[in-house]
C-alpha positions in Angstrom: 85.8 116.8 98.5 88.8 117.5 96.0 91.6 116.3 97.2 93.8 119.7 96.6 90.8 122.1 98.2 93.9 122.9 101.0 93.4 126.1 103.3 96.3 128.9 103.3 98.4 127.3 105.9 98.6 123.7 104.7 99.6 125.8 101.0 102.0 128.1 102.8 103.8 124.9 104.2 104.8 124.3 101.0 105.6 127.4 99.3 108.0 128.7 101.9 109.9 125.4 101.5 113.5 125.4 99.6 114.6 122.8 97.3 118.3 121.5 98.0 119.7 120.3 94.9 120.0 116.4 94.7 120.5 113.7 92.4 117.3 112.1 93.1 114.4 115.0 93.1 111.2 112.8 94.2 110.9 110.8 97.7 110.7 107.4 98.2 108.2 105.8 100.2 107.0 102.3 101.3 105.2 100.3 103.9 102.1 99.6 105.1 98.7 98.9 103.3 96.8 100.6 105.8 99.0 103.9 105.2 98.9 103.2 101.8 96.0 105.2 101.0 96.6 108.3 103.5 99.9 108.7 102.4 98.7 108.4 98.7 96.1 111.0 99.0 99.0 113.5 100.7 101.5 112.7 98.0 99.1 113.7 95.7 98.4 117.0 97.7 101.9 118.0 98.4 103.0 117.2 94.2 99.7 119.7 93.0 100.3 122.3 95.7 103.7 122.6 96.3 107.7 123.1 94.8 108.0 119.6 94.8 107.5 116.7 92.6 104.9 114.0 93.8 106.3 111.5 96.0 106.4 107.9 95.0 104.0 105.9 97.6 104.4 102.3 97.5 103.0 99.4 99.9 104.4 96.0 100.3 103.8 95.6 104.1 105.0 97.4 107.5 107.8 95.1 107.8 108.9 94.9 104.5 108.8 99.0 104.3 110.6 99.1 107.8 113.4 96.6 106.7 113.6 98.9 103.2 114.1 101.7 105.1 116.9 100.2 107.6 119.1 99.1 103.8 120.8 102.2 104.3 121.6 105.9 103.6 121.9 107.5 100.3 119.7 108.4 97.5 119.5 104.6 96.4 117.3 104.0 99.6 114.0 104.5 100.4 113.5 107.9 102.7 110.0 107.0 104.9 108.4 103.6 106.0 104.8 103.9 106.3 104.1 101.5 109.1 100.7 100.1 111.0 102.7 98.4 113.7 105.1 100.2 116.1 109.5 99.6 115.3 110.9 96.6 116.6 114.2 96.6 118.2 115.3 93.9 115.5 114.1 96.8 112.7 116.5 99.5 115.0 119.3 96.8 115.0 119.5 96.2 111.4 118.9 99.8 110.8 122.3 100.5 112.8 124.0 97.6 111.1 123.3 99.3 108.1 124.3 103.2 109.0 120.7 104.2 109.8 121.1 106.0 113.0 118.7 108.7 113.3 115.5 107.6 112.9 112.3 110.2 113.4 108.7 108.4 114.0 106.0 110.2 113.1 102.4 108.9 114.7 99.7 110.5 111.9 96.2 108.9 113.5 94.8 105.8 114.6 92.4 103.0 112.9 90.5 100.5 113.8 90.3 96.5 112.7 87.2 95.8 112.2 85.4 92.3 111.4 83.2 92.4 108.3 81.7 89.9 106.1 79.5 89.5 103.0 76.8 92.5 102.9 74.1 90.2 102.4 75.2 88.0 105.2 73.9 87.4 108.9 75.1 89.9 111.5 77.2 88.9 113.9 77.9 90.8 117.0 81.6 89.3 117.8 83.2 89.4 121.3 87.5 88.3 121.5 86.5 85.3 123.1 84.1 84.4 120.5 87.0 85.1 117.7 89.6 82.9 120.0 86.5 80.3 120.5 86.3 80.1 116.7 89.9 80.2 115.3 92.4 79.9 118.1 94.7 76.2 117.8 94.1 74.9 121.2 90.9 76.2 123.4 90.1 75.5 127.2 87.2 72.6 127.9 86.6 71.3 131.0 89.2 72.5 132.8 92.1 71.0 129.7 93.7 72.4 127.1 91.9 70.3 123.4 92.2 71.0 119.7 89.7 73.3 118.5 87.2 71.5 116.7 84.1 74.1 116.1 82.6 73.7 113.1 80.2 76.8 113.3 80.0 80.1 114.8 77.2 78.8 116.9 79.6 76.0 118.4 81.6 79.1 119.4 78.7 80.9 121.0 75.1 79.5 120.8 73.9 83.1 120.3 75.8 83.3 116.8 74.8 82.2 113.1 75.0 78.7 112.6 77.7 79.5 110.0 80.4 77.3 109.0 83.6 79.0 110.5 86.1 80.6 108.0 88.2 83.6 108.5 90.6 85.6 106.1 93.1 87.1 109.0 96.0 89.1 108.6 99.0 87.4 108.3 102.1 87.1 110.6 104.2 89.7 108.4 101.1 92.1 108.2 100.7 95.3 110.2 97.3 94.5 111.3 98.7 91.5 113.0 99.7 92.9 116.2 96.7 94.3 117.0 94.6 91.3 116.1 96.8 89.4 118.3 97.0 91.3 121.2 93.5 92.6 121.4 91.6 89.9 120.2 93.1 86.6 120.5 94.9 87.0 123.8 91.9 88.6 125.1 89.8 85.8 124.1 92.2 83.4 125.4 92.6 85.2 128.6 88.7 84.7 128.6 88.4 81.2 127.5 90.9 79.9 130.1 93.0 78.9 127.8 95.9 81.4 128.6 96.0 80.2 132.5 96.6 76.4 131.4 99.2 77.2 129.2 100.9 79.7 131.2 100.9 76.5 134.1 102.2 74.6 131.3 104.8 76.3 130.4 108.6 75.8 130.6 110.2 78.7 130.5 113.3 79.8 132.3 111.6 82.6 134.5 107.8 84.2 134.8 108.7 86.9 131.8 109.8 84.1 129.4 106.7 81.7 130.6 104.3 84.5 129.4 105.9 85.1 126.6 105.3 81.4 125.6 102.1 81.4 126.7 101.2 84.5 124.7 102.5 82.8 121.7 100.4 79.9 122.0 97.5 82.3 122.3 98.4 83.5 119.0 98.3 80.4 117.4 95.4 79.6 115.0 93.7 76.8 113.4 95.7 75.2 110.8 92.8 72.7 109.3 91.2 75.8 106.9 88.6 77.5 109.6 91.7 80.7 109.8 93.5 81.4 106.5 96.4 84.2 107.1 96.4 87.0 104.3 99.8 88.3 103.6 98.3 90.6 100.8 96.8 93.7 100.8 93.0 94.4 102.1 91.7 93.9 98.2 92.4 90.6 98.5 90.6 89.5 101.7 87.6 91.4 99.9 88.4 89.3 96.4 88.5 86.6 99.0 85.3 87.1 100.6 83.2 87.6 97.4 84.6 83.9 96.4 83.5 82.9 99.9 80.1 84.6 100.6 80.1 82.8 104.4 83.5 84.4 105.4 84.1 87.1 107.6 87.4 88.6 107.2 89.7 91.6 109.2 90.0 95.0 107.8 91.1 98.5 108.5 88.1 100.5 109.3 88.9 103.0 106.7 88.9 100.2 103.8 85.4 99.0 105.3 84.2 102.3 104.9 85.2 102.4 101.6 83.3 99.3 101.0 80.1 99.6 102.6 78.0 98.3 99.4 79.9 94.8 99.7 80.9 94.7 103.1 78.3 94.1 106.9 80.7 95.2 109.7 80.3 93.5 113.0 80.2 94.7 116.2 83.0 93.8 119.0 81.7 94.0 122.4 78.6 95.4 121.7 80.0 99.0 119.7 80.1 99.3 116.0 82.8 100.4 114.8 83.7 104.1 113.3 85.6 107.1 113.6 83.8 108.4 116.7 83.8 105.2 119.1 87.9 104.9 118.3 88.5 108.7 118.8 86.7 108.3 122.2 88.3 105.2 123.1 85.5 102.5 123.2 86.3 100.3 120.5 88.1 98.0 121.7 90.0 96.9 118.5 91.9 100.0 117.2 95.6 100.8 116.9 98.0 103.9 116.6 99.5 104.3 112.7 102.8 105.5 112.3 105.5 106.4 109.7 109.5 106.3 110.2 111.8 109.2 108.5 115.4 108.6 108.1 116.4 112.1 109.4 119.9 111.7 107.2 117.8 112.4 104.1 116.4 115.6 105.5 118.2 118.8 103.7 119.9 115.8 101.0 116.5 114.4 99.2 114.4 117.6 98.6 111.1 118.0 100.0 111.2 115.7 102.9 110.5 117.7 106.1 108.2 120.0 103.7 106.0 116.4 102.9 106.5 115.4 106.7 105.3 118.6 108.0 102.7 119.0 105.6 100.8 115.2 106.3 101.0 116.2 109.9 99.7 119.6 109.3 96.1 120.5 110.9 94.7 120.5 107.0 95.5 116.9 106.6 95.5 115.1 109.6 93.4 116.8 112.0 90.3 117.0 113.0 88.0 118.2 109.8 90.9 117.7 108.1 91.4 115.9 104.6 92.5 112.6 106.1 89.2 112.6 108.3 86.9 112.3 105.5 89.0 109.2 104.5 88.5 107.4 107.9 91.9 108.5 109.8 90.7 108.9 113.4 92.8 112.3 114.2 95.5 111.8 117.3 94.3 114.0 120.5 98.1 114.6 120.7 98.6 115.9 117.1 100.3 119.0 118.1 103.1 117.5 119.9 103.9 115.5 116.7 103.6 118.8 114.7 106.2 120.2 117.4 108.4 117.1 117.2 108.5 117.1 113.0 109.4 121.0 113.8 112.1 120.4 116.0 113.7 116.9 113.9 113.1 115.1 117.0 114.8 111.3 116.4 113.3 108.5 118.3 114.6 107.3 122.1 115.9 104.0 122.3 113.1 101.1 122.5 115.0 99.6 125.7 
């Protein structure tokens, strides 16, 4: 469908806006590679259908985008940070240090994390423990923690193909890594039994510290070549799979859906990842997507609030909206987000 085929209510959001004079008259946005395609679609439609210039949207990763948002206030700093992971206390502290005190958190919808391999390869029916058994640094065996020596996926689970283990996973600075760690590695670590052993061996000062130490160990992956961190975007992972036909990569649902001619997706816990299974809460590896707005720039940088309102409008982010056609899973609480944007509600403290 055309990116500029918008029903009147969305166009009205733009037409009713008033441009405020500023030295910079074009929005600056950076951050998550997962949110990047959605933000680009919205930015292009915003520029084509309203009274403002098309925003400049760049990638760089969730953490890097939030760091740029927190560099300070003023036309030399960005207005919005796209993010596929929740803002952290360290981000908030950096913002505060640099005078960025009011931040609006805008949840735009949901995305799933999928495991995909070369389209001509075998089918994979995975569970979190299969993945952990394949790439966790240490696994439980006969009641003890041992170094992971699995060579093939059949070593991780006899029901899986006897294909050499080679995985391309999001790097630790990638927004996707958080949901991969918590919903795949940690869950697999607990099922494997390694978590309980790690917890028992922890030297943490209290229960909270012991738990944190055990979880961090569960997040640790092999360093012998079976698991490779990818710090770039999903196009890099795709190119790695093109060069290594036996590899499995981790992707966002929308990226996979745009490359079904090259990739075959795995099920997780027997569920095929899709917009439908994620919106129903059936697919186990999904995460919310956000962007963070520097409120001090509203009314100073022309079009900022108008862009935010346009992004979360029913025509863009709602069920049947433009972004749903490109893989975004609509947020059931979108109306509450729209109201918060209209009221310019800022984030509550994280702790």
